C-alpha positions in Angstrom: 22.6 116.7 230.4 24.3 118.2 233.4 24.1 116.3 236.7 21.9 117.9 239.4 24.1 119.1 242.2 23.3 118.5 245.9 25.0 121.2 248.0 28.6 120.3 247.2 30.3 118.0 244.8 27.9 115.0 245.3 25.5 114.4 242.5 22.0 113.1 242.9 22.6 110.8 240.0 25.7 109.7 238.0 26.1 110.6 234.4 26.1 107.4 232.3 29.4 106.1 231.3 28.9 104.0 228.2 29.8 100.4 228.8 31.9 98.8 226.0 31.5 95.1 226.6 34.4 92.9 225.7 33.4 89.5 224.1 34.2 86.4 226.0 34.1 82.7 225.4 33.9 79.9 227.9 31.6 77.4 229.6 29.1 79.9 230.9 29.1 81.9 227.7 28.2 78.8 225.8 25.3 78.1 228.1 24.2 81.7 227.8 24.1 81.5 224.0 22.4 78.1 224.2 19.6 79.8 226.0 19.6 82.7 223.5 19.1 80.3 220.7 16.6 78.2 222.5 14.4 81.1 223.6 14.5 82.8 220.2 13.8 79.7 218.1 10.8 79.2 220.4 9.7 82.9 220.2 10.2 83.4 216.4 9.2 79.9 215.4 6.0 79.1 217.4 3.7 81.4 215.3 4.7 79.4 212.2 3.8 76.1 213.7 0.5 74.6 212.6 -1.9 72.5 214.7 -5.3 71.2 213.5 -5.2 73.5 210.5 -4.6 76.6 212.6 -1.8 78.4 214.3 -0.5 76.2 217.2 -0.2 79.1 219.7 -2.6 82.0 219.1 -4.1 84.2 221.8 -6.8 85.4 219.5 -8.1 88.7 221.0 -10.8 89.3 218.4 -12.4 85.9 218.9 -11.6 85.9 222.6 -10.1 82.4 222.4 -6.6 81.3 223.4 -5.4 78.4 221.2 -2.4 76.5 222.8 -1.8 73.3 220.8 -4.7 71.0 221.5 -6.3 73.3 224.1 -8.8 76.1 223.6 -9.1 78.5 226.4 -11.9 81.0 226.9 -12.1 84.2 229.1 -13.8 82.0 231.7 -10.5 80.1 232.0 -8.6 83.1 233.5 -8.1 80.9 236.6 -5.4 79.0 234.7 -3.6 82.2 233.9 -3.7 83.2 237.5 -2.2 79.9 238.6 0.5 80.1 235.9 1.5 83.5 237.2 1.7 82.1 240.7 3.9 79.2 239.4 6.2 81.7 237.7 6.6 83.8 240.9 7.4 80.8 243.1 9.8 79.4 240.5 11.6 82.8 240.6 11.7 82.6 244.4 12.9 79.0 244.4 15.7 79.4 241.8 16.8 82.7 243.3 17.2 81.2 246.8 19.3 78.4 245.3 21.6 80.2 242.8 20.8 83.9 242.7 19.8 85.7 239.5 19.8 82.7 237.1 16.7 84.1 235.3 18.4 87.5 234.8 21.7 86.1 233.6 20.4 83.5 231.1 16.8 83.8 230.1 15.5 87.4 230.8 14.4 89.0 227.5 16.5 92.1 228.4 19.6 89.9 228.7 18.8 87.8 225.6 18.2 90.8 223.3 21.1 92.7 224.7 23.3 89.8 223.8 21.9 89.7 220.3 22.3 93.5 219.8 25.8 93.4 221.1 26.7 90.6 218.8 25.4 92.6 215.8 27.4 95.6 217.1 30.6 93.6 217.3 30.2 92.1 213.9 29.7 95.6 212.3 31.8 97.9 214.4 34.5 95.4 215.6 35.8 94.4 219.0 35.8 96.6 222.1 38.9 98.6 221.3 37.7 99.3 217.7 34.3 100.5 219.1 35.9 102.8 221.5 38.2 104.2 218.8 35.2 104.6 216.4 33.2 106.6 218.9 36.1 108.9 219.6 36.8 109.4 215.9 35.4 112.5 214.1 32.2 112.2 212.2 32.6 111.3 208.6 31.4 109.1 205.7 33.0 105.9 207.0 31.6 106.4 210.5 28.2 107.3 209.1 28.2 104.1 207.1 29.2 101.8 209.9 26.8 103.4 212.4 24.0 103.4 209.8 24.6 99.7 209.1 24.4 98.9 212.8 21.3 101.0 213.5 19.7 99.6 210.4 20.2 96.0 211.5 18.9 96.9 215.0 15.8 98.5 213.6 15.1 95.5 211.2 15.5 93.1 214.1 13.3 95.2 216.4 10.5 95.5 213.8 10.6 91.8 213.1 10.4 91.2 216.9 7.4 93.5 217.1 5.8 91.7 214.2 6.3 88.3 215.8 5.0 89.5 219.1 1.7 90.7 217.5 1.4 87.4 215.6 0.7 85.7 218.9 -2.5 87.8 219.2 -3.5 88.2 215.5 -3.2 85.3 213.0 0.1 85.3 211.3 -1.4 84.6 207.8 -3.5 87.7 208.2 -0.6 89.8 209.4 1.6 88.7 206.4 -1.2 89.6 204.0 -1.6 93.0 205.7 2.2 93.6 205.5 2.3 92.8 201.8 -0.7 95.0 201.0 0.2 97.7 203.6 -3.2 97.4 205.2 -2.4 96.9 208.9 -5.1 97.6 211.4 -4.5 100.5 213.7 -4.0 98.4 216.8 -1.7 96.0 215.0 0.5 98.7 213.6 0.7 100.4 217.0 1.8 97.3 218.9 4.3 96.3 216.2 6.0 99.7 216.4 5.5 99.9 220.2 7.0 96.6 221.0 9.7 96.9 218.3 10.6 100.4 219.6 11.0 99.2 223.2 13.1 96.3 222.0 15.4 98.8 220.2 15.4 101.2 223.1 16.1 98.8 225.9 18.5 96.3 224.2 20.2 98.8 221.9 20.3 102.1 223.7 19.6 101.7 227.5 21.0 98.2 228.1 22.6 98.1 231.5 20.5 101.1 232.7 17.4 98.8 232.5 19.0 96.4 234.9 20.4 99.1 237.2 17.5 101.5 237.5 14.3 100.1 236.0 14.1 96.4 236.9 12.4 96.0 240.3 13.9 92.5 240.7 17.3 94.1 241.1 16.0 96.0 244.2 14.3 93.2 246.1 16.5 90.2 245.2 18.5 90.7 248.4 15.6 89.5 250.5 15.7 86.2 248.7 19.4 85.6 249.3 20.9 84.0 252.4 24.5 83.0 253.3 23.9 79.6 251.5 22.7 81.1 248.2 25.1 80.4 245.2 26.2 83.8 243.8 29.2 84.9 241.7 31.9 85.6 244.2 35.5 87.0 244.1 37.8 85.1 246.5 39.3 88.1 248.3 41.5 85.9 250.5 43.1 84.3 247.5 43.1 87.3 245.2 44.5 90.1 247.4 46.7 92.0 247.3 46.3 92.3 243.5 48.9 93.5 241.2 50.8 92.8 237.9 53.6 90.3 237.5 55.2 88.2 234.9 53.6 85.0 233.6 54.3 82.0 235.7 55.6 83.9 238.7 54.4 82.5 242.1 52.3 85.3 243.6 53.5 84.4 247.1 57.1 85.1 246.2 56.3 88.6 245.2 53.9 89.1 248.1 50.7 89.3 246.0 47.5 87.4 245.5 46.4 85.6 242.4 44.6 88.6 240.9 46.8 90.3 238.3 44.6 93.4 238.2 44.0 93.0 234.4 40.5 94.4 234.6 39.1 92.0 232.1 36.4 90.9 234.5 35.1 94.5 234.4 35.4 94.8 230.6 33.3 91.7 230.0 30.6 92.7 232.5 27.4 93.9 230.7 26.5 96.3 233.6 30.1 97.5 233.9 30.6 96.6 237.6 33.7 95.3 239.3 32.9 92.0 241.0 36.0 92.4 243.1 34.2 95.0 245.1 31.7 92.3 246.4 28.2 91.3 245.4 26.3 94.3 244.0 22.6 94.6 243.0 23.7 95.5 239.5 25.2 92.0 239.0 22.8 90.0 236.8 24.6 86.7 237.4 25.6 86.1 233.8 29.0 84.7 234.8 30.9 86.4 232.0 33.5 87.5 234.6 34.1 83.8 235.6 34.9 82.8 232.0 37.2 85.8 231.6 39.0 85.3 234.9 39.5 81.5 234.3 41.2 82.3 231.0 43.6 84.7 232.7 44.3 82.2 235.4 45.0 79.5 232.8 47.4 81.8 231.0 49.2 82.6 234.3 49.3 78.8 235.2 47.2 79.5 238.3 44.3 77.5 239.5 40.9 78.5 238.1 38.1 79.7 240.3 39.4 83.0 241.6 35.9 84.3 240.6 33.4 81.5 240.8 29.9 80.5 241.9 30.1 80.1 245.7 28.2 81.1 248.8 29.0 83.5 251.7 29.4 80.6 254.1 31.5 78.6 251.7 34.0 81.5 251.3 34.2 82.1 255.1 34.5 78.5 256.1 36.5 77.3 253.0 33.9 74.7 252.0 34.3 72.5 249.0 31.6 71.5 246.5 30.3 68.7 248.7 29.6 71.1 251.6 28.2 73.8 249.3 25.7 71.5 247.5 24.9 69.9 250.9 23.4 73.2 252.0 21.2 73.6 248.9 18.4 71.7 250.6 17.5 74.0 253.6 14.2 75.2 255.1 13.8 78.1 252.6 14.4 76.0 249.4 12.3 73.1 250.8 9.4 75.4 251.5 9.6 77.1 248.1 10.1 73.8 246.3 7.3 72.1 248.1 4.8 74.9 247.4 6.0 75.1 243.7 5.6 71.3 243.2 2.1 71.3 244.8 0.9 74.1 242.6 2.4 72.6 239.5 0.7 69.2 240.2 -2.6 71.0 240.8 -2.2 73.0 237.6 -1.5 69.9 235.5 -4.4 68.0 237.2 -6.7 70.9 236.3 -5.6 70.9 232.7 -6.0 67.1 232.5 -9.5 67.1 234.0 -10.7 70.2 232.3 -14.3 69.7 231.0 -14.7 69.7 227.2 -18.2 71.1 227.6 -19.6 74.1 229.5 -23.2 75.1 229.9 -24.8 78.3 231.4 -28.5 78.5 231.9 -30.4 81.8 231.5 -34.1 82.2 232.2 -36.3 84.0 229.8 -37.1 87.1 231.8 -39.9 88.2 229.5 -41.9 85.0 230.1 -41.4 83.5 233.5 -44.2 81.0 233.4 -47.2 80.5 231.1 -50.0 78.1 230.3 -50.0 76.3 227.0 -52.3 73.8 225.2 -53.7 71.1 227.4 -53.3 73.2 230.6 -49.6 72.4 230.8 -47.3 75.0 232.4 -44.3 76.1 230.4 -41.0 77.9 231.4 -38.6 79.1 228.7 -34.8 78.8 229.1 -31.8 79.9 227.0 -28.7 77.7 227.2 -25.3 79.0 226.4 -23.4 75.9 225.4 -19.6 76.0 224.8 -18.0 73.2 222.8 -14.4 73.5 224.1 -13.0 70.8 221.8 -11.7 71.3 218.2 -14.2 69.0 216.6 -17.8 69.6 215.7 -20.1 67.7 218.0 -23.7 66.7 218.3 -25.3 67.2 221.7 -28.6 66.2 223.3 -30.6 68.0 225.9 -32.8 66.2 228.5 -34.7 67.5 231.6 -35.6 65.8 234.9 -36.6 66.7 238.4 -40.4 66.8 238.4 -43.0 64.2 237.5 -43.8 64.0 233.8 -41.5 66.9 233.0 -40.7 67.2 229.3 -39.2 69.4 226.7 -41.5 70.8 224.1 -41.2 68.6 221.1 -39.3 66.0 222.9 -35.5 65.7 223.5 -33.4 68.3 221.7 -30.5 67.3 219.5 -28.2 69.9 217.8 -24.7 70.3 216.5 -22.1 72.9 217.6 -19.0 73.7 215.5 -15.5 73.2 216.9 -14.5 75.7 219.6 -17.8 77.6 219.4 -20.6 78.9 221.6 -24.2 78.3 220.6 -27.3 79.8 222.3 -30.2 77.3 222.4 -33.7 78.2 223.5 -35.8 75.4 225.0 -39.3 75.2 226.5 -39.8 73.0 229.5 -43.3 71.8 230.3 -45.0 70.1 233.3 -48.7 69.0 234.0 -50.6 71.6 236.1 -50.8 69.2 239.1 -47.0 68.3 239.1 -46.2 71.2 241.5 -47.9 73.7 243.8 -49.2 77.0 242.4 -46.8 79.9 243.1 -43.9 77.6 244.0 -40.3 77.5 242.8 -39.2 73.9 242.0 -35.7 72.5 241.3 -35.2 70.9 238.0 -32.1 69.5 236.2 -31.0 70.1 232.6 -28.5 67.7 231.1 -26.5 68.3 228.0 -24.7 65.2 226.7 -22.5 64.5 223.7 -24.2 62.0 221.4 -20.9 60.3 220.4 -19.5 60.1 223.9 -22.0 59.8 226.8 -19.1 60.5 229.3 -19.0 64.1 228.0 -22.0 65.7 229.8 -23.0 68.6 232.0 -25.9 68.5 234.5 -27.0 71.9 235.7 -29.6 72.8 238.3 -32.3 75.4 237.6 -35.8 76.3 238.9 -39.2 75.9 237.4 -41.7 78.5 238.4 -45.4 77.8 238.8 -47.9 80.7 238.4 -50.4 81.4 241.1 
């Protein structure tokens, strides 16, 4: 594709230069791979975990029930999802204000899967120099075999990722049976291929372009930073002027800074930027450049930390760790942290006090009020009763609110299966002299668990008297 020209030599966009990432080891690389393992064990493993004879985590779209370990959530519980999204947003604000793009560098799915795809690429095609040489070599049987093996491994991982993703919304056992018998439902097959295809596209093909051009967080992160935010920083005062020299040479003797201009910090960067040009929105905060630079400094017998986590104020004022961490607690982080803590406490309190029983009362619109045997007046109601626990339970319905009010046939007792909704029709009756003709009278219907009287719901309704 030819770049679109704007008047002269300036392009409206730059043609992509493929980034060949060099592998790196070190403290931050270890942490990054620890997060890769932790997140992927969680993602791929949770669908296989059983709880009460079912999948431990299952957002069952067909049944419209969300099973999360011992909890069963219904569409009416969407409030909890909204609060969870608010918590996620404030957590992002809080950690970004403290230490920049920690999410992007260590736990974002784009970063995690790019790391995995690059690892596969390195194992099959070799290190950075071998990959560059392979791409420049003429097309032949050997190149076809190597590239085919890489793309095949990528596709297999992507399809398995899509399959795992769908297993959170459709029972895993059913999916496995459908996979063995080639009988996938249309929506299941679509989402397996859709999610797997996007995993392949973003982690295998587009990579750094997602972080540079597609991710909105890269664009608005700057408003969350301040001079006391920890970010990956190149110490210009110590590093410049940069230049090559022999190992062990004192840089001051040759009139240079500590930076030997090896370019390794650029080679290990997954987005291909040069951190020595200052903080850039493309930097995802993975700290690969810190590990790489520290290794070079160690070989040159120079102090580590030429590239390090620091703050704008710390660099300008030559602060040490004590001063840097002393500025972590500042108005912005205290506000974010306070709001986040309050919402988390409210969320946990809501889960802990969540009622195991829910009742909705619907009047029978066809028969508002009628006279029955003995002159008694009867209203008909339909109760939608939700047993929100994972155990079958017996419930009893009673009524109160008017003199001599009763249920036709006495108190009602019935059983509701685990995590189920039952519709129960009841007839409420009162003597003709218990209320004025043509009036609307408040009554109370109570549904109580037989085995645990503390589990009950008392709902208000109205009893209509005919004229």
